[in-house]
C-alpha positions in Angstrom: 91.1 112.6 95.7 90.5 116.1 94.2 91.9 117.4 91.0 94.3 120.3 91.4 94.0 121.7 87.9 90.4 121.2 87.0 90.7 124.0 84.2 93.1 121.5 82.3 90.3 118.9 82.4 87.9 121.3 81.4 90.0 122.3 78.3 90.4 118.8 77.8 86.5 117.9 77.8 86.0 121.1 75.5 88.5 119.7 72.8 87.6 116.2 73.0 90.8 115.2 74.2 91.3 112.2 76.0 93.9 111.8 78.7 96.0 109.3 77.1 96.1 111.6 74.0 97.2 114.5 76.0 99.5 112.1 77.6 101.5 111.3 74.1 101.5 115.1 73.2 103.2 116.0 76.7 105.7 112.9 75.7 104.6 111.4 79.4 102.5 108.5 80.4 99.2 108.3 81.5 99.8 107.8 85.0 102.3 110.7 85.2 99.7 112.8 83.6 97.3 111.7 86.2 99.8 112.7 89.0 100.5 116.1 87.7 96.6 116.4 87.2 96.1 115.7 91.0 99.1 117.6 92.3 101.1 114.6 93.0 104.2 115.8 90.8 105.1 119.1 89.4 104.6 120.2 85.8 107.5 120.7 83.7 108.2 123.7 81.9 108.0 122.2 78.4 104.6 120.4 79.4 103.4 123.7 80.6 104.2 125.5 77.1 102.8 122.5 75.2 99.4 123.0 77.3 99.4 126.8 76.8 100.1 126.5 73.2 97.3 123.5 72.5 94.7 125.3 74.4 95.4 128.9 73.5 95.3 130.0 77.1 97.5 131.8 79.3 99.3 130.4 82.5 96.6 132.0 84.9 93.6 130.3 83.0 94.8 126.9 83.2 97.2 126.7 86.6 95.6 129.1 89.0 
């Protein structure tokens, strides 16, 4: 299975953030985060905003 949003994973690695920790910041479960990263479910606007703020990136840098 291929990551749909590899730039998010790259930012996680750069910032030393584990998947379970990011899930907590997004107020979702680890499995929901996994589904989001692999494109199995859609990101919610509040989750996107948290990611943009956390990583100090714009939408295109993380999602395109």
